[in-house]
TIBA-816080 format. One record per atom (N, C-alpha, C, CB): x, y, z. Coordinates in steps of 0.05 Angstrom, whole numbers, plus 5000, padded with zeros to 4 digits. Glycine has a CB too. Layout:
BEGIN
XYZ...
END
This chain:
BEGIN
363983356275367083406272369583176275367583606295370983186258373682966270375083046286375982876251377082926303378882866326380883056312379982526333381783166326383783426315386483146314384683816346388283266297391483096281392083176314394283306244394483026313396382886329398982946317395782566331400483206321402283306302404283086300403383596308405783116323408182886329407482656324409082866356405582506330405282236322404982256297403282086334403882486280403582376253406282506248400682466234408982606252411382666238412882336242413382976254412382266261413582006274412681756256412481976306410781766245409281466232410681466208405481456225410681796197412481816168415081876169411682016150416781686192418981786188420481976193419181786174418882216192420982576199421682486226418882976201422582776225423882946250421083046275425483276232420683006297418983126312420383296330417382966324419783556333420583676354418583796374422183856345419283766394418983836422419183996441419583746430418384326449418584526461419284466488416684656456420584566500420184526537420684826531422784286564419184906563419285166580417685286591419885326571414985336573413385346577409985216591414085376565409985216609406785276627404885416628406685316646405685636610402885936607401785836582404086346602399285896580397485906552398386136536394085946557399186356546400686656540402586566531401386856561405286496542407586416524407386206516409886426534404885996512404185896492402986016452402685796508402486126468401786396441403286506437400086626442404386626446406686776435410286596419407386966464410186306428410786136413409886036393411086016422407286026395405285886370407585846336401986186363407586156342407886256309411686116303407486766306412585856327414985756313414985516309417185796324415985396285414985096277416284906287414985026252415684896315415684616323413784436323416284596342413784176328410884046332409583956352410583876321410483996373408684046399410584216417407583756416408984266453409684386465409084166490408784646461412084206505413284056527410684106563417184236530409284096570408884186594408583886622405984396587410184046632411883936655410783896683414184106658409183706683408283606709409583486727406683476708411683366723413483236748414483376762415483076744415783626744417883866765416784046762420983976759414484076747413984326742410184256752415084436706409884596749406684616767403884596758406284866778404384506733402284346718401584226729402484236700398384166736396684096749393484056735396984276769392883946745389583876732388184126717387283786759387984216741386184486740387384686710386784686775389484636702391584806686391484636659394984836702390484486663391384286632388984416615391083846634386384476620384584626591385084776585382284706587386584936600387285246580390185166564387985596605392184986568394584976566393984826543396284896588391784546543391784506517390784506494392084416516389184766504387184986493388985106466386485256520391285196494392885466472394585236455395585786493394984976456396884856435395184726412398784646449393084706417390784666406390784966374388084676437389885116384389585386373392585386357389085646399394285256361397385336335397485086328401185466347396284946336396884656314399684466335398784806272398884556355402284366356400884156383406384636370402083936389401883666400401883846437405383386387400283696451400683776479402383536492397883826495404083566505405483316514405983376544408383246498404183316561404783236594406383096591402783116613408883086623409882916629408682996655412382866623408282776667406382676696408182696713404882366700407682556728409482596762409382226765406882846798409082046746409381806764408281566742407381836797408481346744406381166727404681046732407081016716401981216741400481146758398181116737400381326782396380956738393580846721391681076728392080506732390881226744389581466733391481696735386881526747393481696740394482086742394381956698399982246770395381786685395781796662393181756649397881636655390581706650387681746642386381946651386081556649387482076665386682336681387682566664388082356711390282646655391482796639390982736609393982786646389682456592388882556575385682656575389582396559384682536603382182686598380782906599381182626606383583036611383083276611384883546587383583296640385283336566386083506535389383526531384783856535389783236531393383286541393383086506395283056587394683126488393582926466395382706471393583026434398282856486400382616493401682696522403182606467402082326531403482216558406382256547402681856569407582306574410482346580411282156605411082686586411981926609411681746639415881736646409581296630415781806660418481816681418281496688418182046714421381486694422981256707421980966696422481276741421380906672420380746655422280426658420580906626422680296672424880106676424679736667425180136709421779716658421679366662419379446626419479156707418379076615416779106604414779256611416378936599414479046628410579096648411279386668409378686682412579556669412379786667411879956644414079836676412779936624410980066594408679896588412980066563408579696593405579546580404279736613405179016578404279746626402779966642402080136639403180046656402880326619402680586607400680506593405180716592401080376566399480356548396480246563400880176525396080066586393679956594392580326605394179646622394280446612392580646619391080866603393880756634393380926585392781046561390581016543394381006549390580736534388580696512386480576524389480536489383380556503381880506503380280196505381880636490379880006517378779746501378779756473375979696507379879506458380679356468384679356472379179156455385179646476388079516476389079516508390479706454387679736524388779836547385579866563390780136541385779946588383579996604383180256611383679856627383680476591383080786606380180756602384381116589379780966624377180966641376081076618376781146672372680966600371081146586370281386602368781016577371381556583369782006589371781956563371082376630369182126546370282236529371782596533368182186512373782566534375882806529375682986524377182806518376183226528375783526509376183506486377283756514378583266487379183266457376983116437381983116453374383036455373182816451369983046447373682556479369883196454368583366450366883446427369683486455364983306409363983436374364683226366365683726356367282986373367082786349366382586362369482726330364182436349361682236366362881976351357382306357365281956346367381726342370381666361368381776312369481836385372081906396373281616410371682176420371481506427372281316432373781096408370281236445373181126391374980856369376580946359373680686345377081226365379381366345381581486363378081636324380581456393382481656402385081466414380981866425385281196401387480946409390281016386385780566401388981216364390181326345391681546338389081316334390181706356391381966360392682076391389182146352393581836396394681886434396481846424393981706466399682096428402381956435402981886464404482126427405281636464406081566493408881576493405181286502410081686510412681686512413581616530413681866509415081376525415681336564419181436567415280876578420581526588422781566591424581366604422781766601426881266588430281106590431081196610432881146568431181306643433181486643433681356671432681816639433981106668435580976696437380816681433680766721439680676689440980596673439880186687444580766673437980186703436579976704434879906677434980006727434080226670432180156638433980146617429880406628436380146616437680016596438779756592439080116592439079606622439579386623437379196614440479366644434879306618432879186603431279276574431179156621432979396565431579646552430879386517434680036547431779136512431378976497428478846499433378836499427978886519425578786523422979076532426278536548424179326539422379426531421579596505422179496548423179486490423179656469420179366450427579726452420279206461417879106447415879146455417678896443414579296469411879286479410079596454412079356524408779496443407579576426405979786420406879456423404880066410403880246429404280506437404080146446406980396440408880586454409780686430411080466475409581096425410281226410412881336402409181336413415381406425418181416430419181266457418981696431421181286452422781136490424881346475424280636501424881496498426181776499427981726522424082046503430681706516433481676526433981876542435381676507433682036567434082256583436282206600431682336598438182416585442082406593442082486626444582736570439382656631440782836663440482586685438183196678438282426683436582226708439081916704431882106694439081926670441681746668444581796683442381746638445381916678447782036696448081996719448082276697446482106738445882076760445281766763443982266766443781656758443681316758446181126757442181216734447481256741450081116729452681306755450481206684452881456777453881546793455881796779454781346807454381866763456582156745453282386756457282096686452482396778450682676777451882966777448882676800449683056749450583346737453283296714451783576768454883106706456382946694455382846658456382716714453483006649452182826628454482706604449783016612456082986601458982836588461282666595460382976581460782576608461882326622462082176601460382196645464782056594464781896572463981596573467181916562463681496610461181216609458181266602460581096641457581616609454781706597454281746573453881906604455481726568454981816540455981516519457182136534456981416521457581146516454380966518460181056539453980976542450580896554448381036530449681096594448281246530446681386509445781286491447681536500448081266474448881206445448780906439451881296439450180726462448480506468445880386462448280526487444080606480441380556480439680656456440380666502441080876440439680896425439180776400439781056425441680646399442980426383440880196386446080336393440480116409438580016412435279916412439080046419433480106413432580326401431680246369434980546403433880426358433880436336434680206311434980626338435880066327435679856318433479526314437179866328431579646331429279596337427779626318428579706355427679816306425479936290424280106306423479736279423180076332422380346351423280626349423180306378421580836353422381136353423481256374420481306348425681336364427481406389427781596395429681356389428081756425427582016424428982116442425282076426430282376455432282546470432782786467434382476468433482916494434183116501436583246475434983066529435783576465437283556441438283836447435783486411440384006433440884186433442584326404441784176455443884636402444184646380447184476370443784926376448084456391451684346386451383956378454384416429448883846389449483506387446683516365449183256425444983586366442583536346444083476326440483766338444683506306445283366267445583086288449383516237449383056302450482786306446482666311453582756341445782656330442582406337441482456316439882456365441082666300439382606277440082286260439882856256442482436258444282206244444581906257447182326241444281926277444081706295440581486290444481876329439081696276436081536277434681716284435581306296435681836312433182026331430482156314434882346345429282086324427082216312425082506328425381966308424882376357422682606372424482826389420282436399424883096382427383146397425483356411430583246380427383286429425883556454427683766464424883426485427283996467429484206476428584446486431284276455429784566501428284796520429485116510429184736557426485256497427485576487429585706499425385776490429085636540431085826549434785866542430685776576435785686529438085766512438486006497438385596495435785876473435586106455435886376468432986106440433386416488433886696490435786826506431986796495437786686519440286696539442786756518440786386558442886566495444286626474444086986456443386376456441886856459441287176434440887516461436087106408441087446477441387696500443787746497440787626533445587516510448587526518449287686488450387176524447887706461448887686439449587966438447387576419446288026448445788326441446988546468442188376435448588446488449588546510452288666500449688326532453388456497455688506473456488596470455888536456453488746435453888956416454489136423452189026404452289186443451589466455454789516478447689456476455889286496458489526503460389486489459989546532460389386461463089356451461889626432464289016437459489806423458189896413459690206430455189756414458590166447458290366486461890506481457990006532464090276487466790256473466990526447466989906458466790336429467190496411466290746412466490406395
END
């Protein structure tokens, strides 16, 4: 048996756009979303309820539909990162990576030797895969969040770290770190986001960010290739449209 392919990682390696859908921390909901042509499912372990006991079923649901399971962990902790991978995650997203050393720590925790120091254990992704410990490094997706102004100031050094698959510019926390809490559209924030994206793209490294229907074309034209979005706005827009049509019909 061969290791399961990592769809997001394959898309990025080919220079294509990879889409990751957020908002689902339930296996049944992942099944319902499975028919959508997205590449990955974002599982929220920093702000959401995803814990180690949940990861087996959540990542199995992603595997069933051929989606990359991307888990945002709560912190840049060695044991947290490799245990999340041991529980079946195909991708790790680490918040608040502000220095080159912190980015290197992510690699150290997530990759087996000789690249890193991940604990030697065959995760659920490795069951039945005889060469798992030799091939897992090529299939694990690593994302670091650039979400503090401190990280932007050191981005030239952070992007030099090898084996990071996505340098993801996170607008909300970045705005907060700049003193503009809740105001991601502030001109200074937007200028900083654009500058960070250019730094990453110009360095030849994969860039990601949060997108919506209004800005996705702009960011992809800038070179962003890893796109994360929530499906809740789609539901809200569809529901608002249906309700508006229903009320209009009732008046007619």
